[in-house]
C-alpha distance (Angstrom), angle and dihedral (degrees) to the residues before:
residue distance angle dihedral
X1 . . .
X2 3.81 . .
X3 3.77 113.2 .
X4 3.79 92.0 -123.0
X5 3.73 93.8 65.3
X6 3.85 108.9 56.4
X7 3.79 107.1 -38.8
X8 3.80 112.4 79.0
X9 3.85 93.9 176.8
X10 3.80 119.3 91.8
X11 3.78 131.3 -173.6
X12 3.73 116.0 -127.2
X13 3.74 107.0 -92.4
X14 3.79 117.0 -135.4
X15 3.75 104.7 -133.9
X16 3.78 111.9 -120.8
X17 3.77 116.7 -100.6
X18 3.79 113.4 -127.3
X19 3.74 114.5 -134.3
X20 3.82 123.8 179.9
X21 3.76 114.8 -138.7
X22 3.80 114.3 -141.4
X23 3.78 88.4 -139.7
X24 3.80 111.3 54.5
X25 3.83 112.8 -61.1
X26 3.78 144.7 84.9
X27 3.74 102.9 -133.6
X28 3.80 112.6 -151.6
X29 3.83 107.4 -161.4
X30 3.78 119.6 -116.1
X31 3.81 107.3 -103.4
X32 3.82 111.2 -115.0
X33 3.80 133.2 -21.3
X34 3.77 122.6 -54.8
X35 3.77 91.1 -140.2
X36 3.84 114.1 133.3
X37 3.79 91.8 -6.8
X38 3.76 122.6 121.3
X39 3.82 122.1 -124.0
X40 3.73 111.9 -106.0
X41 3.85 119.8 -105.0
X42 3.71 130.2 -161.1
X43 3.78 90.5 -107.4
X44 3.78 88.6 58.1
X45 3.72 90.4 51.6
X46 3.81 92.6 50.8
X47 3.87 93.4 44.0
X48 3.78 92.5 57.7
X49 3.79 90.5 68.3
X50 3.72 129.4 -162.2
X51 3.80 121.3 -44.8
X52 3.75 106.5 -102.3
X53 3.79 91.9 -148.3
X54 3.82 108.1 102.2
X55 3.80 102.4 170.2
X56 3.78 143.3 -1.5
X57 3.82 123.0 -145.5
X58 3.72 145.5 154.7
X59 3.80 129.4 -90.1
X60 3.81 92.4 -148.5
X61 3.82 109.9 -56.7
X62 3.79 108.4 -43.1
X63 3.81 109.7 44.0
X64 3.80 135.9 51.6
X65 3.73 128.1 -142.6
X66 3.80 132.5 -162.6
X67 3.82 123.9 -143.5
X68 3.88 106.8 -145.5
X69 3.68 131.9 -174.0
X70 3.81 123.8 -152.7
X71 3.80 124.4 -135.6
X72 3.84 87.1 -95.5
X73 3.79 90.7 52.6
X74 3.80 96.5 -106.1
X75 3.82 110.9 146.6
X76 3.77 127.6 -137.1
X77 3.87 135.7 -179.2
X78 3.73 117.7 -138.7
X79 3.74 129.1 -177.9
X80 3.87 108.7 -121.2
X81 3.75 127.0 -131.6
X82 3.88 128.1 179.5
X83 3.86 88.8 -95.0
X84 3.80 94.9 48.1
X85 3.78 140.7 -85.9
X86 3.86 113.8 -11.5
X87 3.72 137.1 -166.2
X88 3.79 132.4 4.8
X89 3.76 126.8 -32.0
X90 3.78 104.9 -79.5
X91 3.87 89.3 -150.4
X92 3.78 95.6 51.3
X93 3.86 89.4 107.1
X94 3.81 91.0 65.9
X95 3.86 88.4 67.5
X96 3.86 97.3 51.0
X97 3.73 93.7 109.0
X98 3.85 92.6 53.4
X99 3.82 90.9 -112.0
X100 3.80 123.7 -168.3
X101 3.89 100.7 -91.2
X102 3.75 93.3 -162.4
X103 3.82 87.5 82.1
X104 3.83 93.4 40.5
X105 3.84 96.3 109.6
X106 3.79 111.9 165.4
X107 3.80 142.7 -35.7
X108 3.81 131.3 -117.6
X109 3.79 121.1 -155.0
X110 3.72 122.6 -149.8
X111 3.82 115.2 -118.5
X112 3.84 93.0 -114.7
X113 3.82 89.3 53.9
X114 3.80 93.1 -124.2
X115 3.77 102.5 114.0
X116 3.82 146.6 18.4
X117 3.80 131.6 -142.9
X118 3.71 125.1 -157.2
X119 3.85 142.8 150.5
X120 3.82 110.1 -110.0
X121 3.74 128.4 169.7
X122 3.69 92.9 -8.9
X123 3.79 93.0 -53.9
X124 3.83 134.0 99.4
X125 3.78 110.6 -121.8
X126 3.72 139.2 -174.9
X127 3.75 122.8 -151.8
X128 3.86 121.4 -160.4
X129 3.76 103.6 -146.0
X130 3.78 100.0 -154.3
X131 3.89 94.1 52.2
X132 3.85 94.7 26.4
X133 3.82 85.9 -135.0
X134 3.79 122.1 152.1
X135 3.88 129.0 -144.7
X136 3.69 123.3 -166.8
X137 3.81 109.8 -139.9
X138 3.69 122.0 -125.7
X139 3.83 108.6 -122.6
X140 3.75 131.5 -177.6
X141 3.79 119.6 -107.9
X142 3.74 111.6 -84.5
X143 3.84 112.0 -101.3
X144 3.79 118.2 -111.1
X145 3.78 111.4 -93.5
X146 3.83 97.6 36.3
X147 3.81 115.1 112.5
X148 3.82 121.3 -114.7
X149 3.80 92.5 -104.7
X150 3.71 132.1 31.8
X151 3.82 121.8 -133.1
X152 3.83 97.2 -130.3
X153 3.78 141.0 -23.1
X154 3.83 140.1 -146.9
X155 3.83 127.7 -150.9
X156 3.80 133.5 -165.0
X157 3.81 127.3 -179.8
X158 3.68 132.9 -143.6
X159 3.84 116.3 -120.5
X160 3.74 89.7 -105.0
X161 3.83 90.0 69.2
X162 3.79 89.5 -131.3
X163 3.83 110.0 80.8
X164 3.80 116.3 62.6
X165 3.84 130.6 -176.9
X166 3.75 116.4 -146.3
X167 3.79 125.7 -168.4
X168 3.70 114.6 -162.7
X169 3.88 110.8 -160.6
X170 3.76 118.1 -152.1
X171 3.84 112.8 -163.9
X172 3.74 120.1 -177.4
X173 3.81 94.4 177.4
X174 3.79 88.7 115.6
X175 3.78 85.4 67.5
X176 3.73 95.7 37.4
X177 3.78 98.2 94.6
X178 3.76 115.2 117.3
X179 3.80 113.3 -83.8
X180 3.75 125.5 -143.3
X181 3.74 119.6 -143.6
X182 3.84 114.4 -159.9
X183 3.84 118.6 -153.3
X184 3.91 139.3 146.7
X185 3.66 136.0 -121.7
X186 3.75 119.5 -169.8
X187 3.82 87.7 -16.7
X188 3.75 93.5 -54.0
X189 3.86 113.4 124.6
X190 3.79 113.8 -131.8
X191 3.79 132.8 -177.3
X192 3.81 122.6 -155.3
X193 3.83 123.1 -162.7
X194 3.82 121.0 -145.1
X195 3.71 129.5 163.9
X196 3.89 121.2 -114.6
X197 3.88 88.5 -117.9
X198 3.89 86.2 74.9
X199 3.79 88.4 64.5
X200 3.78 105.1 34.3
X201 3.80 144.8 13.9
X202 3.74 102.5 -104.4
X203 3.76 99.4 -152.3
X204 3.80 129.0 32.3
X205 3.82 137.9 160.6
X206 3.69 128.9 -150.2
X207 3.80 112.8 -162.6
X208 3.85 118.7 -155.4
X209 3.77 127.4 -169.9
X210 3.79 111.8 -157.8
X211 3.81 140.6 -178.5
X212 3.77 99.5 -134.4
X213 3.82 93.7 -163.1
X214 3.84 99.6 51.1
X215 3.83 95.3 25.4
X216 3.70 90.8 -129.3
X217 3.87 123.0 147.6
X218 3.74 112.8 -121.7
X219 3.79 98.5 -174.1
X220 3.79 144.6 -35.5
X221 3.84 135.7 -150.0
X222 3.84 134.6 -178.5
X223 3.83 122.9 -144.6
X224 3.82 111.7 -168.0
X225 3.82 116.9 -150.6
X226 3.85 94.1 14.6
X227 3.75 139.2 93.6
X228 3.81 125.1 -154.7
X229 3.82 124.6 -116.6
X230 3.81 94.2 -171.8
X231 3.74 150.6 -62.3
X232 3.80 139.5 -113.8
X233 3.82 130.3 -166.0
X234 3.77 122.3 -138.0
X235 3.91 119.3 -139.7
X236 3.79 85.5 -102.1
X237 3.77 134.3 41.1
X238 3.84 99.5 -54.8
X239 3.77 127.9 108.6
X240 3.82 117.1 -166.1
X241 3.83 117.0 -155.1
X242 3.85 131.7 -178.5
X243 3.81 119.7 -145.9
X244 3.79 127.6 -170.6
X245 3.70 109.5 -154.3
X246 3.91 119.7 -161.2
X247 3.78 101.7 162.5
X248 3.73 100.2 69.3
X249 3.72 135.3 88.3
X250 3.83 91.3 -100.6
X251 3.81 110.6 30.2
X252 3.74 110.1 -138.7
X253 3.76 149.0 154.8
X254 3.75 121.3 -123.0
X255 3.83 140.8 -177.9
X256 3.81 115.3 -137.9
X257 3.83 128.7 -168.5
X258 3.82 116.7 -142.4
X259 3.81 122.5 -161.5
X260 3.77 99.8 -142.2
X261 3.85 91.3 -157.4
X262 3.82 100.9 47.5
X263 3.83 92.7 30.1
X264 3.85 89.4 -136.7
X265 3.75 121.6 131.8
X266 3.81 138.0 -165.6
X267 3.80 136.4 -168.6
X268 3.80 112.1 -104.0
X269 3.80 102.9 176.0
X270 3.79 137.5 4.7
X271 3.78 134.2 -167.4
X272 3.78 114.2 -168.3
X273 3.81 91.8 -138.8
X274 3.79 138.2 71.5
X275 3.77 111.0 -96.6
X276 3.78 124.8 -167.6
X277 3.86 117.5 -140.1
X278 3.73 94.2 8.6
X279 3.84 91.5 165.8
X280 3.80 117.5 157.6
X281 3.76 123.8 -134.4
X282 3.83 116.1 -167.5
X283 3.82 116.2 -147.6
X284 3.85 118.9 -114.8
X285 3.83 91.2 -102.5
X286 3.79 92.3 44.9
X287 3.85 94.9 -123.7
X288 3.77 99.9 108.4
X289 3.82 136.5 40.9
X290 3.81 124.8 -156.3
X291 3.77 124.2 -156.2
X292 3.86 135.1 153.1
X293 3.75 114.9 -101.3
X294 3.77 132.3 176.1
X295 3.72 110.0 -99.2
X296 3.85 92.3 -122.6
X297 3.80 97.9 33.8
X298 3.79 91.4 -109.5
X299 3.79 127.3 132.8
X300 3.77 137.6 -67.6
X301 3.82 115.0 -5.9
X302 3.79 108.6 -53.8
X303 3.80 93.8 142.4
X304 3.82 118.0 -8.8
X305 3.74 131.0 -166.9
X306 3.80 130.4 171.8
X307 3.77 116.2 -89.4
X308 3.74 117.6 -154.8
X309 3.81 113.2 -152.3
X310 3.79 130.5 -167.0
X311 3.77 101.9 -121.3
X312 3.82 92.1 -147.1
X313 3.86 102.6 47.4
X314 3.73 98.5 24.2
X315 3.81 90.4 -131.5
X316 3.80 120.9 140.6
X317 3.74 106.8 -118.8
X318 3.83 101.1 176.0
X319 3.80 142.8 11.8
X320 3.81 117.1 -151.6
X321 3.77 132.2 -165.0
X322 3.83 133.8 150.3
X323 3.76 92.8 -108.6
X324 3.79 141.6 -25.2
X325 3.77 97.1 -76.3
X326 3.79 100.3 28.6
X327 3.75 120.2 85.2
X328 3.71 136.8 174.6
X329 3.75 121.2 -63.3
X330 3.80 120.3 -99.7
X331 3.72 108.7 -90.2
X332 3.79 88.4 -5.6
X333 3.75 128.4 163.7
X334 3.77 129.0 -118.7
X335 3.83 131.5 -174.5
X336 3.81 135.8 -174.4
X337 3.81 114.8 -114.9
X338 3.80 113.3 -119.7
X339 3.86 92.3 -103.2
X340 3.83 93.6 50.8
X341 3.83 91.5 -126.7
X342 3.83 97.8 108.0
X343 3.80 143.7 13.0
X344 3.82 131.9 -132.5
X345 3.83 110.2 -133.1
X346 3.80 141.5 175.5
X347 3.81 106.6 -121.3
X348 3.80 132.9 -165.4
X349 3.74 118.2 -95.6
X350 3.82 103.5 171.5
X351 3.80 89.1 -87.9
X352 3.82 95.9 -30.3
X353 3.76 100.3 87.0
X354 3.82 115.6 -155.3
X355 3.82 137.0 -152.9
X356 3.75 114.8 -119.9
X357 3.86 138.5 179.7
X358 3.79 108.0 -139.5
X359 3.81 111.6 -163.1
X360 3.82 126.4 -154.4
X361 3.88 86.2 -133.2
X362 3.88 92.3 56.0
X363 3.88 94.6 -108.1
X364 3.83 93.5 130.9
X365 3.81 120.1 177.4
X366 3.79 133.7 -167.8
X367 3.80 106.5 -129.5
X368 3.80 99.8 -177.5
X369 3.83 134.4 -2.4
X370 3.80 142.8 121.6
X371 3.82 130.4 89.6
X372 3.81 100.3 22.7
X373 3.80 144.5 35.6
X374 3.81 115.3 -97.7
X375 3.83 114.8 -158.8
X376 3.82 146.4 141.2
X377 3.88 89.1 58.4
X378 3.82 120.2 -170.0
X379 3.80 132.0 -176.6
X380 3.83 124.3 -140.3
X381 3.79 118.3 -120.2
X382 3.80 92.6 -105.5
X383 3.77 93.2 46.3
X384 3.81 91.2 -123.0
X385 3.88 98.4 115.1
X386 3.74 140.0 35.7
X387 3.79 124.3 -157.2
X388 3.78 129.4 -165.0
X389 3.83 144.3 158.0
X390 3.86 119.5 -110.1
X391 3.83 129.8 -157.0
X392 3.79 130.8 -176.4
X393 3.78 135.6 -169.9
X394 3.84 92.5 -90.9
X395 3.83 91.2 60.0
X396 3.82 92.2 -106.5
X397 3.79 111.1 154.3
X398 3.75 130.4 -173.4
X399 3.83 143.7 157.1
X400 3.80 116.8 -118.7
X401 3.75 137.2 -172.7
X402 3.73 128.5 -151.5
X403 3.80 127.4 -159.0
X404 3.76 103.7 -133.8
X405 3.86 93.1 -152.8
X406 3.83 101.1 45.9
X407 3.84 97.3 25.9
X408 3.73 91.7 -131.9
X409 3.84 115.7 154.8
X410 3.78 121.1 -154.8
X411 3.81 132.5 -175.1
X412 3.83 106.0 -121.8
X413 3.72 102.8 179.0
X414 3.84 135.1 -3.4
X415 3.82 110.6 -133.4
X416 3.76 100.4 -177.6
X417 3.78 138.3 -6.2
X418 3.90 110.1 -177.0
X419 3.82 91.7 175.0
X420 3.80 89.4 68.0
X421 3.87 87.6 65.4
X422 3.80 104.9 29.5
X423 3.82 140.0 44.7
X424 3.75 102.3 -117.2
X425 3.77 128.2 -171.1
X426 3.80 126.1 -122.3
X427 3.82 117.1 -70.5
X428 3.85 114.7 -157.6
X429 3.75 136.9 176.2
X430 3.84 106.0 -137.6
X431 3.75 133.5 -171.1
X432 3.82 129.4 -157.9
X433 3.80 139.9 172.6
X434 3.77 120.4 -96.7
X435 3.78 132.9 170.1
X436 3.92 126.3 -59.5
X437 3.78 91.2 26.6
X438 3.80 93.6 -66.2
X439 3.84 116.8 148.6
X440 3.80 105.7 -167.0
X441 3.82 123.0 -166.4
X442 3.80 130.5 -144.1
X443 3.73 145.2 163.1
X444 3.79 124.5 -91.5
X445 3.78 121.7 -166.1
X446 3.74 118.8 -173.0
X447 3.89 129.2 -167.1
X448 3.86 117.2 -87.4
X449 3.81 91.4 -109.5
X450 3.76 95.7 40.6
X451 3.79 116.5 167.9
X452 3.82 115.9 -176.7
X453 3.83 89.0 -151.2
X454 3.84 88.1 70.8
X455 3.74 128.8 69.6
X456 3.81 119.1 -123.4
X457 3.78 134.9 -165.6
X458 3.88 112.7 -107.9
X459 3.80 127.6 -131.8
X460 3.76 113.9 -165.5
X461 3.86 117.9 -161.2
X462 3.83 116.4 -166.0
X463 3.69 112.6 -160.1
X464 3.80 125.6 -136.5
X465 3.78 141.1 -123.6
X466 3.84 93.7 70.6
X467 3.78 118.2 -156.1
X468 3.79 111.7 35.1
X469 3.79 94.0 12.4
X470 3.75 129.4 124.4
X471 3.74 139.8 -130.4
X472 3.80 102.3 -95.4
X473 3.80 130.8 -153.2
X474 3.80 87.1 -143.1
X475 3.79 132.2 95.7
X476 3.81 132.3 -140.1
X477 3.79 100.8 -122.5
X478 3.78 100.5 49.2
X479 3.82 103.9 21.1
X480 3.79 95.3 110.4
X481 3.84 94.3 33.5
X482 3.84 103.9 47.8
X483 3.75 107.2 -16.7
X484 3.72 129.0 -152.3
X485 3.82 133.6 76.7
X486 3.79 101.8 -64.0
X487 3.84 97.2 102.9
X488 3.89 85.0 68.1
X489 3.83 89.3 55.5
X490 3.81 87.6 50.5
X491 3.82 88.9 55.2
X492 3.78 89.0 45.9
X493 3.79 90.9 51.8
X494 3.84 87.0 59.3
X495 3.77 88.6 58.7
X496 3.78 103.7 -93.8
X497 3.82 125.9 131.9
X498 3.84 100.8 -134.8
X499 3.78 119.6 -146.7
X500 3.85 122.5 -169.4
X501 3.77 106.2 -177.4
X502 3.79 126.3 -167.8
X503 3.71 121.5 -145.1
X504 3.84 135.0 -145.8
X505 3.78 98.2 -108.8
X506 3.79 89.7 63.5
X507 3.83 88.9 83.4
X508 3.76 94.5 -120.1
X509 3.84 90.0 114.4
X510 3.80 102.4 52.5
X511 3.75 131.9 -85.5
X512 3.77 98.3 -75.9
X513 3.84 99.0 83.9
X514 3.80 90.0 54.8
X515 3.75 92.3 47.3
X516 3.85 88.7 51.0
X517 3.74 91.0 54.2
X518 3.80 90.8 52.7
X519 3.86 92.0 45.8
X520 3.81 91.7 49.3
X521 3.83 90.9 42.1
X522 3.83 90.3 -134.2
X523 3.73 130.4 136.4
X524 3.80 113.3 -101.0
X525 3.76 90.2 -122.3
X526 3.86 88.0 73.7
X527 3.83 91.0 65.2
X528 3.75 98.0 33.4
X529 3.80 91.8 54.7
X530 3.86 86.4 61.0
X531 3.80 90.5 55.6
X532 3.78 93.3 50.9
X533 3.79 93.1 45.5
X534 3.79 92.3 49.0
X535 3.81 90.7 48.5
X536 3.70 91.8 52.8
X537 3.78 92.8 49.0
X538 3.81 89.0 49.1
X539 3.83 90.8 56.4
X540 3.87 91.6 46.7
X541 3.88 88.5 52.8
X542 3.83 89.0 58.9
X543 3.82 90.1 67.0
X544 3.87 103.2 -128.7
X545 3.84 97.1 89.2
X546 3.74 119.8 83.1
X547 3.85 105.4 -136.1
X548 3.76 89.8 -157.5
X549 3.82 92.8 60.9
X550 3.76 108.0 49.6
X551 3.83 127.8 132.4
X552 3.80 133.7 -173.9
X553 3.78 131.3 -156.8
X554 3.79 125.2 -176.7
X555 3.82 124.7 -168.5
X556 3.87 123.6 -157.2
X557 3.80 108.1 -30.1
X558 3.78 86.7 -2.5
X559 3.77 84.6 68.8
X560 3.79 90.6 60.3
X561 3.80 88.8 52.3
X562 3.81 91.4 48.1
X563 3.90 88.6 50.6
X564 3.77 91.2 52.1
X565 3.78 91.1 50.3
X566 3.81 91.4 50.5
X567 3.79 90.9 54.1
X568 3.77 96.2 43.7
X569 3.83 96.1 42.9
X570 3.79 105.6 28.1
X571 3.82 95.1 173.5
X572 3.81 100.9 40.5
X573 3.77 97.4 91.0
X574 3.84 132.9 41.3
X575 3.82 95.8 -157.3
X576 3.80 135.9 19.8
X577 3.73 139.1 -170.7
X578 3.88 128.4 -164.5
X579 3.70 103.3 -162.2
X580 3.80 115.4 -163.9
X581 3.78 87.5 -35.3
X582 3.76 124.3 -168.2
X583 3.93 120.3 -124.0
X584 3.76 106.7 -50.6
X585 3.74 94.6 -127.3
X586 3.81 141.7 4.4
X587 3.79 94.8 -92.0
X588 3.79 89.5 53.9
X589 3.81 93.0 49.9
X590 3.79 91.6 49.7
X591 3.82 92.5 49.1
X592 3.78 89.8 50.4
X593 3.80 89.8 49.8
X594 3.84 92.4 52.5
X595 3.70 105.2 37.3
X596 3.81 141.4 46.5
X597 3.77 110.5 28.6
X598 3.77 90.6 -0.8
X599 3.85 97.5 53.7
X600 3.74 111.4 144.8
X601 3.82 94.3 9.3
X602 3.75 128.1 130.7
X603 3.77 91.6 -117.7
X604 3.70 89.3 127.8
X605 3.83 86.5 76.9
X606 3.76 85.3 66.1
X607 3.76 92.6 49.0
X608 3.77 87.5 54.9
X609 3.81 88.6 62.8
X610 3.89 88.0 59.2
X611 3.76 101.9 38.6
X612 3.84 100.0 33.9
X613 3.80 97.8 -121.9
X614 3.78 137.3 39.4
X615 3.72 121.8 -101.4
X616 3.86 96.2 -99.1
X617 3.81 90.9 50.8
X618 3.81 97.9 48.4
X619 3.83 116.7 -0.1
X620 3.84 98.2 175.9
X621 3.87 100.0 83.2
X622 3.85 88.2 53.2
X623 3.75 93.4 54.5
X624 3.82 97.5 67.7
X625 3.75 102.9 126.4
X626 3.76 124.5 176.9
X627 3.81 100.8 150.7
X628 3.83 95.0 97.3
X629 3.81 87.9 54.6
X630 3.77 85.1 78.3
X631 3.85 86.1 92.0
X632 3.85 86.2 74.9
X633 3.83 94.4 56.3
X634 3.75 113.6 110.7
X635 3.82 97.8 167.4
X636 3.82 119.0 102.3
X637 3.75 101.4 -110.0
X638 3.79 131.1 -161.7
X639 3.82 120.0 -159.8
X640 3.74 119.5 -155.9
X641 3.78 122.7 -179.3
X642 3.82 143.6 162.0
X643 3.76 124.5 -111.8
X644 3.85 95.5 -155.0
X645 3.77 93.0 -138.9
X646 3.85 91.0 -63.0
X647 3.72 91.3 -54.8
X648 3.78 97.9 107.4
X649 3.75 116.8 118.6
X650 3.90 111.8 -103.9
X651 3.85 89.0 -124.3
X652 3.80 98.1 42.1
X653 3.81 93.9 96.7
X654 3.84 98.9 30.8
X655 3.73 94.3 116.7
X656 3.74 92.2 50.4
X657 3.80 92.4 49.0
X658 3.88 89.2 50.8
X659 3.81 91.9 49.4
X660 3.82 91.8 47.8
X661 3.81 90.7 49.7
X662 3.88 92.4 50.6
X663 3.74 93.4 46.7
X664 3.75 91.7 49.1
X665 3.77 93.7 46.7
X666 3.85 88.4 54.0
X667 3.83 88.4 59.3
X668 3.85 93.6 -112.5
X669 3.92 113.1 141.0
X670 3.77 109.7 -104.8
X671 3.81 138.9 154.6
X672 3.76 131.4 -163.9
X673 3.80 114.5 -153.7
X674 3.84 129.6 179.7
X675 3.73 127.4 -159.8
X676 3.88 97.5 -153.3
X677 3.78 96.2 -165.4
X678 3.76 97.7 41.6
X679 3.88 130.4 82.0
X680 3.73 133.8 -164.1
X681 3.79 91.8 -34.3
X682 3.85 134.7 22.8
X683 3.81 107.4 -89.6
X684 3.82 99.2 -173.8
X685 3.78 133.9 54.9
X686 3.76 89.6 -125.6
X687 3.82 94.4 53.9
X688 3.83 93.0 45.8
X689 3.85 91.4 52.0
X690 3.83 92.6 47.6
X691 3.84 91.1 50.2
X692 3.79 91.1 48.3
X693 3.81 91.4 51.4
X694 3.85 94.0 46.0
X695 3.84 88.3 54.0
X696 3.77 97.8 44.6
X697 3.84 90.9 44.3
X698 3.84 88.5 51.7
X699 3.79 91.3 50.4
X700 3.80 93.1 47.4
X701 3.78 91.9 49.3
X702 3.89 98.0 48.1
X703 3.86 102.4 34.8
X704 3.82 105.2 32.1
X705 3.76 124.1 158.0
X706 3.76 112.3 -106.5
X707 3.86 117.0 -124.7
X708 3.72 110.3 -85.0
X709 3.84 94.8 15.7
X710 3.84 110.3 150.4
X711 3.83 91.9 -142.3
X712 3.68 123.7 98.6
X713 3.88 114.2 -79.0
X714 3.79 116.4 -136.7
X715 3.75 112.0 -119.4
X716 3.77 114.7 -122.8
X717 3.72 121.1 -123.9
X718 3.77 117.4 -111.6
């Protein structure tokens, strides 16, 4: 079990030795001997459960805390020691009144580590840690039109540890499905459809400025049609806030400056695009503001660098990134150094995110990187130390600290070390040559008793999120149940070589592939399919993969890429799985966004943020249609999807149903299975296990080893 659940003791982890293969891979040595250890099974993966550690931060400058969440979702704050969490729950005082914990969402810790803020029993509260005394904050009356409860919130503290900005985000999208009004004219019953947006503003933000010590409210503002990405205080009286606004004629993201004394605000900067993680960070002297921005000003997070803005003029004065083809990590963190001359950032590393110092003078330095992903970074109050969580392909997790002056990285606490309990196969990061000069990377997991003289069946898993995604150390079956890469080791223990390829549209290979896709007006799946196919061919060329026993599975937007491969290379794979796939092409996605429960909505504004222009302005990008190419598919294909508790739009899976029908009519084996109570991922251990068994049974049926074959025979699950 992970150490942050019930087991505080941890064996000393032997840091993985980094070997460089002469061929094309970075081989990360298997941790420890497999002697007397069982091979891991999918039940073992599921039984480990999710790590309860949600975030690591600093209590001032000298101590670390961990924000934990119980199985019921109740948060707690524990002081961390090298052997794990210690002492009582620091947030226990927030519950002294027996509040309704169903609305106890999360906890925000002040930078000096002296107090906590949280929303408990429909009230904002401050807890002074030393005295364990609670103050209920004075809040203005909720404006008319705002729901009783908000969907989520975000908090940011001033450096004084006293003032805190709170954004309450109200989201009525659960009620935004098209409504049908029934009425009669001359005895004839009629039904008229209208979207919920005709009746209510779907998204709104209420911004609150509070003195966390006295509990006094210092100001409040409401921004209809927008959600907040974050706030940052200047050394003086200014508060900078970013707002992403969907429900306007031109969706955009903007930075506003609020004078906290006069309560007036003005727009400082605007990007006519939807930006994820557009969180401002004001420099120590208040003259500059840093925030992530797509390199070409387009939407979402295809390839992000750090924009440096003049806080007075609103002009971008610099753009920073580690190097030409390395941008910021998805949902990464960034902090100003104490001298205001550089920033500490999380940077992309093809799935192994790194820690960098980006200097305003261009003298950038990698502080930590290599054989693991580093994420959830936090900076101590004095700027002397960074902390973060790390994860590798063996499921090993720890907390590390880094001295910002010397660059020394230390392991503070080992959270989980599955290799101390199980015999795991080898995990490698490999690289290969694709088209257009692209050299994608990916994960390769081999069986524990791997012998390159044998031939093995290949299981290819294509990750989701598409353009602007990342190469995750997380599988599709157990991602919401236990998380991490161990399900791939469970497949490897059955005898499969597991290949998790990245693709060029992820943003890990610079901004040019994404620009090319937009210039060519083609779906990114067209190019990404080439990267996966070339990766599979590379593995076959190494000799230990049986080309007659290869399977592919795509999850989410990875499903659209798997579908494109199946239509382009009908004989490449012997079995395929589309697991909770997104729409199979651009036209399918647009039709889903404008029909069914979204009939009559302005959702095409959102599609503009993906395709650059609305349908009337430029229809060609919307016409990309591969669904009918399903007639070419000769691979037995299993469709798995969620039912969202009956709340899925009737047209959400229309493209999958069409593809299933065409494959079936062609006489190719196929099944279409829905999990009515599941959504985009498997939320229960039972559902995760059933999905895993459905897939492995499908593979065993359609790519079995023939009697007498010399290649490796996949072991059957008990």
